[in-house]
Every structure is written in C-alpha cells, then in structure tokens.
N, C-alpha and C positions, 0 to 999 in steps of 0.2 A: 505494499500500501504506499501511497505519497507518504513522505516525511513532513513533519509539521514546518520546514521550512517551504515547501510547495503551498500550503495553506497560509503561509504568512505573505506568499507574492500581492503584491496590488492587483485587484480584480481584473484589470486590462491585461495584465502580464500574464496572468493564471489563465485568461480566457484566449488568448493568443497563443498559448502552448496547446492547450486544449484544443483548440481547432486546428494547429498542425498535426497532433496525433490521430484525431479524428479523420484528417484529409490522408493521411499515409495509410490507416488501416482502412481507408476506402479503395487505395489505389491497389493494394496488394495483398494478396493472403498473409496469414500471420507468419509463416517461416519466411517470408521474404520481407517483411517491414523492416526499415532502415532508422535507425537510432541518428545515424547521420544524416538521413532528408528530414527528420523531425527538427533537428536542432537548426538546421538552413531553413527551414519554413519558420519556425519560431522567433529565429534571429538569436538565438543565444549561444553563447560558448557549450562545448562539450561537457567540460567540468559541471556547469552549471545544471545540466540535465541529471547528473550522476548524483546532486545533492536533492533532487526530488524524487526519483525514483531509481530502485536498483538495477532494475534491467526491463526488457520488453515485456518478459511474463508479468513483473511486477505493474506494467501497465494496462496489461491485458485486466487483470485482477480488478485492478480502479475501475477500468470500463464496465465490467461486467457487475460490480457491486452498483455503479452509479444506475446502470439500467434497473438493475434489480430493484432499487428503490422507486423508479417510475412504474413497473409493474405492481409492486406491492400498492401504492397510492392507489392506482386504478382500480385493483383488487377489494380494498376496503370502501372505496367508493360504492362499487357495486352491490357491497354488502348491505351498507348503509341503505342504500336505494331500495331494495328488493327485501328488508326486513331479515337479511341473513341466509339467502337461497344459495345454497353451495352450488347447484347446478346452474341458476342463470349466472353467477359469478364466473365458473367455468367457461360459459359460453360468451360472456361479456370480454372476458380475457382474449379469448380467442379471436373476436372480432377486434378488439383493441389493438392486441399484438400484429397481426395482420395488417391493418392499417398503418402502425406506426412503422414495422420494419419496410414496409413497401414503399413509404416516404422516399421522393427522390433524393432528399439529402442524406437518408438512411440505408436505401436498399443496396448500395455496393458494399457499404460496412459490413452488415451482416451477412452477405452471400460469402463474403471473403472471410467472415469469422466461422460461418457453419460449414463451410467448404472443408475443414478442418477438422476429423473426428476427434481429436484431442481438445479443441477449444469447445467442441458442442459439448462434450463430457463434462469438461470444467464448469460452461455454462450451468448445465443441468444438475450436477451432483455437489459442486464445491465453490462457494464463492470466495470473493478476497477476505473478507474479514472473520473467515473460518466458519461462517453459517453455512448450514446445508438448507436442503429444502425441508428437513423435518423443523429446523428452528423457522424458517418461513412460514410453514404452515401453523406453526405455535403461535406466531403473532398474528394470523387470521383468525384462530379457533374462537377467542371471545366474541369475536363479530359473526360467526355463524350458528344458525338456528339448529342447535345441538337436538332440541327436543324432537324436531321432524324427523330425524334420523332413527333407524332401528338400530342403536347401540346397546350391546349386552355384555361387551367386556371392554376393559380399558384399551385393547389391541385394536378394539374394532376400527375406530375412526383412521388410524394410520394405515390399516389395510384399507381401506375405501379408497383412500388416497393413493395408495399402491396402484389400485387399478384405475382411478380417473385420471390421474397425472400422466402417465404413460400414454393412454388414449387421446388426452388432450396434445402432448407433444408430438404424437404421431401425425395429427390432423393439421396441426400447425406446419410441421414439415412438410407435408405433401401440398398444402395451399401455398406455402413461400416459394416452395422451388417451381412450382406450376401455377402462376399467377391465374391463368385463365380457368383452373379448376376450382377455383375460390368457392363458388357456389355451391358446385356439388359437394364438395368435400364439408362445407358447412351442414348442407342439409343431412348427409350421413352422419356427422358428428353428434349433430341435433338428435337425430334418430337413436344413435346408440347410447346419448345420455338420457333420453325418455326411457329405453328398455332397463338400463340400469337404475333408475328411480324405482323401478316398480320391487326390485329387490332390496333397496337399501332406505327407503322411506319406510316409517311405520305405516302400518295397516290399520287405516281408521275404523274405530268399531262403528256397528250401525246405530244410526241417530247421533252421531258425535259429528 
C-alpha cells in the first residue's frame, strides 16, 4: 500500500501521479506496466516513486483496494434502498459493475487487468489491506435482511455467498468480455438468482 508520504502529497500532485498510473495500466497488461513510463507521465524523479510505492504490485493492490471501496459503497446503497434485499443487491452490483468497467475511461484499464489470471485472482480473493471477500461480506452483513433467509447454522450465510458470488463473477466476466451479450447474460443471471431464491429464502407459512 502507499506510504504516508504519498498521502501527504498535495492533492494536485497526488492526482497527477494517479492519472499517470491509470494511463499506464490502461495502455498495457500488468506484466508490461513500466514504472519508468509512469514517472515520465507524472513528471517525478524515479526515487520519488519509491517513496510512495514499493513496486508495481504495490500499485496494483492500491488500485484494487480503491475500486473495492467504490463497489462496497454501491452495494450498501442498494441494500439501503431495498431494505436489505441480498438478491437485488447482487443484481444491482452486476449492473453497476458492468456500466462502470465498460465506461470508455475504465474499459482498457480493466481489460488489461483481467486479462492476467493472477490479477483476476488477486481482485477476487485478496485485497491490498489484507481483507478477503469474507471481510467484505462481513461489512455488508449488518445491512442484509437476514430474517428473510433460511439460516439454520452459523455457516449457512457464508455458504450462501459461496454459491452466489461465483455465479455473479461468472456472469460479470461473460458480459464484460463480450459486451454485446450483456442483455442475454443479465437475463440468464437474473433467472438463476430467482431459482436460488426458492432454496435460500424462508418459506412463508400460510396466512403470513
């Protein structure tokens, strides 16, 4: 993660460096990212870069943690809007994520990142600050309507996410790498979520 020296930079200088990093990650896949190119674009000495970041893996981790915050904010907004509806949150995240990463300013960046399977695994399983998606789900947990779910043991919710999140990731990947398939993939994803609801939601008793 960035050093405190990075966070102490004046806002304009810090943003110029971030813009240079984003531009370089948008230009080439992760393995080909050049720190020399970043410092040239940012107009800083090479030594200064290493006062801010350890290496390009450190850069990647910072970027992933930053995007993770964006997704979490959207997930929380969805849960607040829907009264804690887990299934609608997942569909909202799918829609938001697709729109976000296919924006012109973000598209090349994410295509370069996700073209590298190691980067993909980093993003899905381990964030820069040491948080896993178990931690991410724990942050969302207080905002989810747990009473609507058929929870019978302490492990049930984690196992539910173990089913739902890979399904979401698969749908996202299919829609992202073939933009023309978005509507078809979304319809199929929504239908699969509806099927899972039948097994994961509590069955309401007659008259309730």
